[in-house]
C-alpha positions in Angstrom: 129.8 35.4 60.2 132.4 35.8 58.4 132.8 35.1 54.8 135.6 32.5 53.4 136.9 35.4 51.4 137.9 37.3 54.7 141.1 37.9 57.4 141.1 35.5 60.3 142.3 37.7 63.9 141.5 37.4 68.0 141.5 40.2 70.4 142.8 39.3 73.6 143.6 40.8 77.0 145.0 40.0 80.9 141.7 37.9 81.2 143.2 34.6 78.0 145.9 34.8 80.7 149.0 33.7 79.0 148.9 33.1 75.0 151.0 30.4 72.9 151.5 32.5 70.1 152.9 30.2 68.2 149.7 27.6 68.5 147.6 30.7 67.5 149.6 31.5 63.7 149.2 27.6 63.6 145.6 27.9 64.0 145.6 30.5 60.7 145.0 34.2 62.4 146.8 36.5 60.5 145.8 39.3 63.2 145.6 40.1 66.9 144.7 42.8 69.1 146.1 43.0 72.0 144.8 45.2 75.2 147.0 47.9 76.8 145.4 50.3 78.9 142.3 51.2 80.2 141.0 54.0 81.7 143.8 57.4 83.5 146.1 54.9 84.6 145.6 51.2 84.4 147.9 49.2 82.1 147.0 45.3 80.7 149.5 42.9 82.5 149.7 40.7 79.6 150.0 43.2 77.4 154.1 43.6 77.0 153.8 39.5 76.4 151.2 39.4 73.9 152.6 42.3 72.0 156.2 40.8 71.9 154.7 37.3 71.6 152.5 38.9 68.5 155.6 39.3 66.9 157.7 36.4 67.3 155.1 34.5 66.2 154.8 36.5 62.9 151.1 37.5 64.0 150.0 41.2 62.6 149.7 43.1 65.7 147.4 45.9 67.2 146.6 47.3 70.9 142.7 49.1 71.9 142.6 51.5 74.6 139.3 51.0 76.6 137.7 54.5 77.1 136.4 55.2 80.3 134.0 58.0 80.2 134.4 59.4 83.1 138.2 59.8 82.7 140.2 62.8 82.0 140.7 61.8 77.5 144.3 63.7 77.3 145.2 61.4 80.2 143.8 58.0 78.9 145.9 59.1 75.1 149.1 59.4 76.9 148.5 56.1 79.0 147.8 54.2 76.2 150.9 55.9 74.0 153.4 55.5 77.2 152.1 51.9 77.2 152.1 51.1 73.1 155.1 53.3 72.8 155.1 53.1 68.8 153.9 51.6 66.2 155.7 50.0 63.9 154.7 50.5 59.9 153.3 46.5 59.8 151.5 47.2 63.2 147.6 48.3 62.7 146.5 51.5 63.3 145.8 51.7 67.7 142.3 51.5 68.6 139.7 53.3 70.8 137.5 50.9 72.3 134.4 52.4 73.5 131.6 50.3 74.6 130.1 51.8 78.0 129.0 54.8 79.9 129.8 55.9 83.2 129.3 59.1 83.7 130.6 62.8 82.3 133.7 64.5 82.3 134.7 67.8 82.6 132.4 70.3 81.0 132.8 69.0 77.4 131.1 66.7 76.3 132.0 62.8 75.4 132.3 62.9 71.7 134.2 66.1 72.6 136.4 64.4 74.8 136.4 61.1 72.0 137.5 63.4 69.7 140.4 64.5 72.5 141.7 61.3 72.5 142.1 60.3 69.0 143.3 63.6 68.2 146.6 63.2 70.7 147.0 59.5 70.3 147.2 60.5 66.5 149.6 63.4 66.7 151.8 61.1 68.9 151.5 58.1 67.2 151.1 59.4 63.8 148.2 57.0 62.5 144.7 57.3 62.3 143.4 55.5 65.3 140.1 53.3 64.7 136.8 53.0 66.6 135.7 49.8 68.5 132.4 50.1 69.5 128.6 48.2 69.3 125.7 49.8 66.9 123.5 50.0 69.9 126.2 52.2 72.2 127.5 54.4 69.6 124.4 55.2 68.0 122.4 56.5 71.6 125.6 58.2 72.7 127.5 59.1 69.8 127.0 61.6 66.4 127.6 60.6 62.8 130.9 62.9 62.7 133.1 60.3 62.5 132.8 58.1 59.3 136.9 58.6 58.2 138.3 56.6 61.8 138.1 52.9 60.6 135.5 50.7 62.1 135.9 47.4 64.3 132.1 47.2 65.4 130.7 44.7 67.0 128.1 42.7 66.8 127.2 38.3 67.0 125.0 36.0 65.8 124.5 37.8 61.9 125.7 37.4 58.9 126.4 41.3 58.5 127.2 43.1 61.0 125.0 46.1 61.9 126.5 50.0 61.0 126.9 52.9 63.4 125.7 56.7 62.3 128.4 57.7 60.4 130.0 54.4 58.7 129.2 53.1 54.9 131.4 49.9 55.7 133.4 48.1 58.6 136.7 47.7 58.4 136.9 45.2 61.3 134.4 43.3 63.6 134.2 41.3 66.0 132.0 38.8 65.4 131.7 36.2 68.7 133.1 35.7 71.9 133.0 32.3 72.4 135.2 31.4 70.4 138.0 29.2 70.8 141.6 29.1 69.3 144.5 26.8 69.8 147.1 28.6 72.4 144.3 30.4 73.9 143.0 29.0 77.0 139.1 29.4 77.6 136.7 31.4 74.9 138.7 34.1 73.5 136.7 37.1 70.9 136.7 36.2 67.2 137.6 39.0 64.5 137.1 39.2 60.9 139.3 42.0 58.3 137.0 42.9 55.2 138.9 41.3 52.9 142.0 39.0 52.0 145.6 38.9 54.0 147.1 40.5 51.1 143.9 43.5 51.6 145.2 43.5 54.9 149.2 44.1 54.0 147.7 47.0 51.7 145.6 48.3 54.1 148.6 48.5 56.7 150.7 50.4 53.4 147.7 52.5 52.5 146.3 53.4 55.6 144.8 56.6 55.9 147.3 59.9 57.5 146.5 61.4 60.7 143.6 63.8 59.9 145.2 67.2 60.3 144.3 69.1 63.3 142.3 72.1 63.4 144.0 75.9 63.6 141.8 76.6 66.4 143.5 77.4 69.2 143.3 74.5 72.6 141.3 75.8 75.3 140.6 74.5 78.7 138.8 75.4 81.2 140.7 74.9 85.6 138.4 72.3 86.8 138.1 72.0 91.0 141.2 70.7 92.1 143.5 71.9 89.2 146.7 73.6 89.6 148.9 75.5 87.1 151.5 73.2 87.2 149.5 70.0 86.3 147.3 71.5 84.1 150.8 72.5 82.2 152.2 68.6 82.9 149.1 67.4 81.2 149.2 69.3 78.0 153.4 69.0 78.1 154.2 72.9 78.3 155.8 74.8 80.8 154.3 76.8 84.1 156.0 79.4 82.2 154.8 79.1 78.7 151.1 78.5 80.1 151.6 82.1 82.6 152.9 84.0 79.4 150.0 82.9 77.0 147.4 83.9 79.5 148.6 86.7 81.4 149.1 84.9 84.3 151.1 87.2 87.0 150.4 84.3 90.3 150.9 81.3 89.3 149.5 80.2 92.6 146.3 82.1 92.1 143.3 80.4 89.1 139.9 80.0 89.7 137.6 77.1 88.6 136.0 77.8 85.4 139.0 80.5 83.8 139.1 79.1 80.4 143.3 79.2 79.8 144.3 78.9 76.4 147.0 76.4 75.9 150.5 77.0 73.5 151.3 75.4 70.8 
């Protein structure tokens, strides 16, 4: 359980149905996170209501994306960004929720694909994302190179959560899946911020700047079923730009396994 000097929050999705956010605020909840999207195309049908409701109630709000390991990380990032739109200075950083493995996407490793999502969202929203995960999952499938991203760790029934590989401290802790809070029907996840409410506001004001992108080129390996127009749309460039960058004379002729340079 969190200590008395830690700030209380909750996280919700469509599973909680319609949330009475004024009741949540009156119950002493200072911050909340709502599921925005899942995978490459799913949008939580309660997100718009939750997003506005949190703001109206005066609750510090955040949004998270449930990562599907078998889906294109760029399409997943675009789905999240399109759903959230933008983040204000008093909103929590965007969150990547990664907790299950359902197979790989493409030829890149899971570590590389997760980094692609993080970097894409960071570039689009101008905020360094946080990562939600559990220590067992993370230590099995990921590595220790993500400690620059704030950690939202999930572990229950302990006095202090176990830190996944790569982190020396947690920022947020989901400490229960079976909480009860006024304004929410049924069970709700309970969370804590590692500091006071004033500390949380300071965290928002001094949130880490986006991690600069590496100066290397962006490369893409053509997969079965790809077309040049679909690849161009995926990366936000034109077919002409893609063709010029790769000396392609016939846009209708690309081969599986061909490595394309994506123009900046």
